[in-house]
C-alpha positions as CSV (number, residue, x, y, z in Angstrom):
1,M,116.1,117.4,135.1
2,T,113.1,116.3,132.6
3,E,114.7,117.7,129.6
4,S,118.5,117.4,128.1
5,V,120.5,120.6,128.2
6,P,123.8,120.5,126.3
7,I,125.7,123.5,128.3
8,A,126.6,124.3,131.8
9,V,128.5,126.8,133.9
10,L,130.3,125.8,136.6
11,G,131.0,128.8,139.4
12,G,130.7,130.2,142.7
13,S,127.6,131.6,144.4
14,G,128.6,135.0,143.2
15,A,128.5,134.1,139.6
16,Y,124.8,132.6,140.3
17,H,123.5,136.0,141.7
18,L,125.4,137.8,138.9
19,L,123.7,135.5,136.2
20,T,120.2,135.9,138.1
21,G,120.7,139.9,137.6
22,Q,121.5,139.7,134.0
23,A,119.6,139.2,131.0
24,L,120.6,135.5,129.9
25,G,117.1,134.3,130.7
26,Q,114.6,133.4,133.7
27,E,115.6,130.8,136.0
28,K,113.1,127.9,134.9
29,G,114.0,125.7,138.0
30,C,116.3,124.2,140.2
31,E,117.1,120.4,141.5
32,V,119.5,118.5,143.5
33,L,120.3,115.4,141.9
34,E,121.1,112.0,143.4
35,T,124.2,110.1,142.0
36,P,126.1,107.1,142.8
37,Y,128.7,109.4,144.7
38,G,126.3,111.3,146.7
39,K,124.3,114.4,146.0
40,S,125.0,117.1,143.7
41,A,125.2,120.7,144.6
42,P,121.6,122.3,143.4
43,I,121.5,122.9,139.6
44,H,119.9,125.6,138.4
45,H,118.5,125.6,134.9
46,F,118.3,129.1,133.0
47,S,116.0,129.6,129.9
48,S,115.6,132.2,127.2
49,K,113.9,132.3,123.7
50,S,117.1,131.6,122.3
51,R,119.2,129.0,124.5
52,D,119.0,126.9,128.0
53,F,121.8,126.4,130.3
54,L,122.5,125.1,133.6
55,F,124.6,126.9,136.4
56,L,126.1,124.8,139.3
57,S,127.7,126.7,142.5
58,R,130.7,124.6,143.6
59,H,130.8,126.2,146.9
60,G,127.4,126.6,148.1
61,E,124.5,128.7,147.6
62,T,125.2,131.5,150.2
63,D,128.4,133.1,150.3
64,Y,131.4,130.6,150.1
65,S,129.8,127.7,152.6
66,L,131.8,124.8,151.3
67,T,135.8,125.1,150.5
68,A,137.7,123.2,147.3
69,P,138.8,120.4,149.3
70,F,135.3,119.7,150.4
71,V,133.3,119.9,146.9
72,N,131.5,116.7,145.9
73,Y,133.3,116.9,142.4
74,R,131.9,113.4,141.4
75,A,128.5,114.0,142.3
76,N,128.2,117.3,140.5
77,I,130.2,116.2,137.0
78,H,127.8,113.0,137.1
79,A,124.8,115.2,137.7
80,L,125.7,117.3,135.1
81,K,126.0,114.1,132.9
82,Q,122.7,113.1,134.0
83,C,121.5,116.2,132.4
84,G,122.8,115.9,129.1
85,V,125.3,118.3,129.5
86,E,127.9,117.8,126.7
87,R,129.9,121.3,127.5
88,V,131.0,123.0,130.5
89,I,132.7,126.2,131.0
90,S,134.4,126.5,134.5
91,W,134.3,130.2,136.1
92,S,137.4,130.6,138.3
93,G,139.4,133.2,139.8
94,P,143.0,132.1,140.4
95,G,146.0,134.1,142.4
96,I,148.8,135.0,140.0
97,I,152.2,133.6,139.9
98,N,153.5,135.0,136.7
99,T,153.7,138.8,137.1
100,A,153.1,139.1,133.2
101,F,149.4,138.8,134.5
102,K,147.6,141.2,136.6
103,P,144.4,141.3,138.8
104,G,141.2,141.8,136.8
105,D,142.7,140.0,133.6
106,F,140.9,137.1,131.8
107,V,142.8,134.2,131.3
108,V,142.2,130.9,129.5
109,P,144.3,128.2,130.8
110,H,145.6,125.4,128.5
111,D,147.0,123.3,130.9
112,I,147.0,122.4,134.6
113,I,149.3,121.0,137.3
114,D,147.6,118.7,140.0
115,E,149.1,119.4,143.5
116,T,145.7,118.2,145.2
117,R,146.3,115.3,147.8
118,N,143.1,113.9,149.1
119,R,140.4,114.3,146.5
120,E,138.5,111.4,144.9
121,T,140.0,112.0,141.0
122,T,138.2,109.3,139.2
123,F,134.9,107.5,138.5
124,F,136.7,104.3,138.0
125,K,138.1,104.0,141.2
126,D,139.5,100.3,142.2
127,T,139.0,99.1,138.2
128,G,141.2,98.9,135.1
129,I,139.3,101.6,133.6
130,G,140.7,105.4,133.4
131,F,143.8,105.6,131.9
132,I,143.6,108.1,129.4
133,R,145.4,110.7,127.7
134,M,145.9,114.4,128.8
135,N,147.7,116.2,125.9
136,Q,144.8,118.7,126.2
137,P,143.3,118.5,129.5
138,F,140.9,121.4,128.5
139,C,138.7,121.3,125.3
140,P,140.1,123.1,122.8
141,Q,136.6,124.2,120.9
142,I,135.5,126.0,123.8
143,A,139.0,127.7,124.5
144,S,138.8,128.9,120.7
145,A,135.2,130.4,121.3
146,L,136.7,131.9,124.7
147,H,139.6,133.5,122.9
148,D,137.3,135.0,119.8
149,T,135.0,136.3,122.5
150,L,137.8,137.8,124.5
151,H,139.5,139.1,121.4
152,S,136.4,140.9,120.2
153,S,135.6,142.5,123.6
154,G,139.2,144.3,123.7
155,L,139.4,143.8,127.7
156,P,142.8,142.8,128.8
157,H,143.1,138.9,128.3
158,H,145.7,135.8,127.9
159,E,145.1,133.2,125.7
160,Q,147.4,130.4,127.8
161,A,148.3,129.7,131.2
162,V,149.4,126.7,133.2
163,Y,147.0,126.6,136.2
164,A,148.5,124.8,139.4
165,C,145.8,123.4,141.5
166,T,146.7,123.1,145.2
167,E,144.5,121.2,148.1
168,G,143.4,123.9,150.3
169,P,141.4,125.3,152.0
170,R,144.7,127.4,153.5
171,L,146.6,129.5,150.4
172,E,150.0,128.6,149.8
173,T,153.3,129.5,151.7
174,P,155.8,131.9,149.5
175,A,158.0,128.6,149.2
176,E,155.4,126.7,147.7
177,I,154.5,129.3,145.2
178,R,158.4,129.6,144.3
179,K,158.2,125.7,143.5
180,L,155.1,126.2,141.5
181,R,156.9,128.9,139.4
182,L,159.8,126.7,139.0
183,L,157.4,124.0,137.5
184,G,156.2,126.2,135.1
185,A,152.7,127.4,136.9
186,D,151.6,131.1,135.8
187,L,148.2,130.7,138.2
188,V,147.2,129.0,141.2
189,G,144.0,128.1,142.6
190,M,141.8,125.2,144.2
191,T,138.9,124.2,142.1
192,L,139.9,122.7,138.5
193,A,141.2,119.4,139.6
194,P,139.7,116.7,139.8
195,E,137.0,118.4,137.9
196,A,138.4,118.6,134.5
197,F,139.7,115.1,134.7
198,L,136.4,113.7,135.7
199,A,134.7,115.7,132.9
200,R,136.9,113.8,130.4
201,E,136.1,110.7,131.9
202,M,132.3,111.7,131.1
203,E,133.5,112.6,127.6
204,M,132.3,116.3,128.1
205,C,133.9,119.3,126.9
206,Y,135.4,121.5,129.8
207,T,137.4,124.5,129.7
208,P,138.1,127.0,132.5
209,F,137.7,130.8,132.2
210,C,139.4,132.6,134.8
211,Y,139.4,136.2,136.0
212,L,142.5,136.8,138.0
213,T,142.1,137.9,141.6
214,N,145.5,138.9,143.3
215,Y,149.2,138.0,143.4
216,A,150.1,134.8,145.1
217,E,152.0,134.9,148.3
218,G,155.5,136.3,147.9
219,V,154.7,137.4,144.5
220,K,154.6,141.0,145.6
221,P,155.2,142.5,149.3
222,R,151.7,143.1,150.8
223,E,151.4,143.6,154.7
224,F,148.9,141.3,156.7
225,K,145.5,143.0,157.2
226,K,143.0,141.4,160.0
227,G,139.6,140.8,158.9
228,E,140.2,141.9,155.2
229,L,139.3,139.6,152.3
230,F,142.6,137.6,151.4
231,E,143.9,139.6,154.4
232,G,145.7,142.3,152.7
233,M,146.7,140.4,149.5
234,Q,144.5,142.6,147.5
235,T,144.8,146.3,147.1
236,E,142.1,148.5,146.9
237,E,142.6,149.3,143.1
238,E,143.1,145.6,142.3
239,R,139.9,144.8,144.0
240,K,138.1,147.4,141.9
241,Q,139.9,145.9,138.6
242,V,138.6,142.3,139.7
243,D,135.1,143.7,140.2
244,A,135.0,145.4,137.1
245,A,135.9,141.9,135.4
246,I,133.3,140.2,137.4
247,Q,130.6,142.4,135.9
248,K,131.6,141.8,132.4
249,F,131.2,138.0,132.9
250,P,127.6,137.6,132.0
251,Q,127.9,139.2,128.6
252,L,131.1,137.5,127.6
253,I,129.6,134.4,128.4
254,N,126.6,135.1,126.6
255,A,128.9,135.5,123.8
256,V,130.4,132.3,123.9
257,F,127.2,130.6,123.7
258,E,126.1,132.3,120.6
259,S,129.2,131.0,119.3
260,L,129.2,127.5,120.2
261,E,125.1,127.3,119.4
262,G,124.6,124.5,116.9
263,V,128.3,123.8,116.4
264,P,128.7,120.3,116.7
265,R,131.9,118.6,118.9
266,T,134.7,118.0,116.3
267,C,137.2,118.0,119.8
268,D,138.9,114.7,120.8
269,C,136.8,115.2,124.4
270,P,133.6,112.8,123.2
271,E,136.0,110.1,122.3
272,A,138.2,110.0,125.6
273,M,136.6,106.3,126.9
274,R,136.5,105.0,123.2
275,R,139.1,102.1,123.8
276,Y,137.1,100.8,127.1
277,K,133.8,101.3,125.2
278,D,135.1,99.2,122.1
279,K,136.2,96.6,124.8
280,G,132.9,96.5,126.1
281,L,133.9,97.5,129.5
282,L,131.7,100.6,129.5
């Protein structure tokens, strides 16, 4: 990218196609960047009169061509940093563990449990760098903007949740879901780790914006249905509720962009690596 763009959306291919069909600006260009960790996913540059933003699809440009364990998270986050991105909104569709939530609800998680096993989780492998706090793993400033937007919208939403990130690509067993519930998880997905931690190492603000897709295994009795999405974990009514929520995404994200535009970063995210910078290690 030849110019610096301060805000980006991370999501799936469906989110990209939704954005291209909505009035959030015209696509100005698309580029795959080389990084020390390999090639990034394609980065799309959207531009309007009032603002520019970037969009990166984790799972591929066509359907769901790359499952969560095989996403090159380091290359994607490093590439966004190269583009001058300071704030990242992560669009994600987890499953439900806590039955206070329902499919189609919006959630802004405040904490995360990392249950992944085989992913590269740091930019500072084999070094003495990267020992940083995670008291607030997601940016509270972006979260506040999301809360305000959702409150104004009147849509069903929740302002706090613990997201458990599993390895995948398989879904979890009923026993694993029971374990995650005991650990305090409200939601379960596969995409936020190590994405959030890598963004913090790059001193970028990062907050997930979730729409809830289905109840996790064992939470509600569901028969196996061959050939269907989630093999029957989602009822027809729940599918309609989720589809309706997805259609709201462009207008919600546009409102968040407006609320953050021109607002300086007053959170601690930009100072995550200060100790190492002061020592001259970065």
